[in-house]
C-alpha angles and dihedrals in degrees: 000000000000092000092051092044093050090046091051091047090050092050091048093050097045097082090047093051092041090051091048092050091045091052091046092049092046091051091048090053091048092051091047091049092051091048090049091049092050091047091048093050091050091046091048092052092050094044093047093055090046092050091052091052095045092050092046091242127141117246110234111272125192120245092246091055090047090051093049091049091048093050092050092044092048092056093053091042091056091049090051093048091049091052092047094048094047094044091050089065094058129066093210106059097170091106090063099046096092094050092044090049092052093048092044092053091050091049093048090052099042107028093081088064093061101025098092090054097042096045089063089063099038124102104224120223131190092232089067091055091048093051090053092046092051094047106038106002098252133086120263136197124235095274095046089049088064093061105018095104117081091226135030090232092058092045093053092044093053094043111102098201095290098110098097093045089048090052091050092050094047093045089050090053090051091050093048092049090047090051090049091054092046092052091049092047090052092052 
């Protein structure tokens, strides 16, 4: 009787245990799937930003972020232009080196954030390329030409009378880009 009773009990418990194991297995698969989905989303975000950088593309930036970056850049740009214009009047520019160095470092660090948007509005000129080639061995655009030289003395020495025209062209590009952002904000 005990063998039959234990066999009957085993048969009676099998669906319960099978159901429990099936639910446990199903929940394990759900948890694993959620973990895999979270991992994939994190991996995709990291890979996407890396792909943009490797291809030299700009990661999409909202209009408000573009506007904030432009406003900040414009303030430093005006300070740089002021230093360049004042220093161009003096033969001894050593008094302006520290301020130029500070502004140059900021521009080198932050110009890549706005460059793709500004370059679309900038009228390119061969004198900008030549200044970059003479200073660092690679071409530069109008904005980079304002801070490409390691010292303000070297920048003014290598400038061939194009500084004022370069400032007009870069300021025009800033104004055009600002107008572009204002039109898109209004829409």
